[in-house]
C-alpha positions in Angstrom: 3.0 12.5 -15.6 3.6 16.2 -15.1 -0.1 16.8 -15.3 -0.7 14.9 -12.1 1.9 16.8 -10.2 0.6 20.1 -11.5 -3.0 19.2 -10.5 -1.8 18.2 -7.0 0.2 21.4 -6.6 -2.8 23.5 -7.6 -5.0 21.5 -5.3 -2.6 22.2 -2.4 -2.6 25.9 -3.1 -6.4 25.9 -3.1 -6.6 24.1 0.2 -4.1 26.6 1.8 -6.1 29.5 0.5 -9.4 28.2 1.8 -7.8 27.3 5.2 -6.8 31.0 5.7 -10.4 31.8 6.0 -10.2 35.3 4.6 -11.5 34.5 1.2 -14.9 36.0 0.2 -17.7 33.4 0.0 -18.1 33.7 -3.8 -14.4 33.0 -4.4 -14.4 30.2 -1.8 -17.2 28.4 -3.7 -15.3 28.9 -7.0 -12.1 27.5 -5.4 -13.9 24.6 -3.8 -15.5 23.7 -7.1 -12.1 23.8 -8.8 -10.6 21.7 -6.0 -13.2 19.1 -6.4 -12.6 18.9 -10.2 -8.8 18.6 -9.6 -9.3 15.9 -6.9 -11.4 13.9 -9.3 -8.8 14.3 -12.1 -6.0 13.2 -9.7 -8.0 10.1 -8.6 -8.6 9.1 -12.2 -4.9 9.3 -13.0 -4.0 7.3 -9.9 -6.6 4.6 -10.8 -5.2 4.4 -14.3 -1.6 4.1 -12.9 -2.8 1.4 -10.5 -4.3 -0.6 -13.4 -1.1 -0.3 -15.4 1.0 -1.6 -12.5 -1.4 -4.6 -12.1 -1.0 -5.4 -15.8 2.7 -5.3 -15.6 2.8 -7.5 -12.5 0.5 -10.0 -14.2 2.7 -10.1 -17.3 5.8 -10.8 -15.2 4.3 -14.0 -13.9 6.5 -14.1 -10.8 4.8 -11.3 -9.0 1.1 -11.0 -8.2 -0.9 -7.9 -8.0 -2.3 -7.2 -4.6 -5.4 -5.1 -3.9 -4.6 -1.4 -3.7 -5.3 0.1 -0.3 -4.9 3.8 -0.2 -3.2 5.4 2.8 -5.7 7.2 4.9 -4.9 10.1 7.1 -6.4 10.2 10.6 -9.4 12.5 10.8 -8.7 15.9 12.1 -10.4 17.0 15.3 
């Protein structure tokens, strides 16, 4: 699962760089595009992991899978 962690670390670096505000527009757009791709890849891996967990829980018979509800951060003002 190192790929997920690597994607997440790169995404965090992109966000930090964009938040600085001193990145030229062209580079900002490139970073934003890369960030969106990384975000999508991370979401797909999380969805796959969630599916695997549900299968394992169903196979056990004693535990039941519950709907996954992602944690949401409060909106920044």
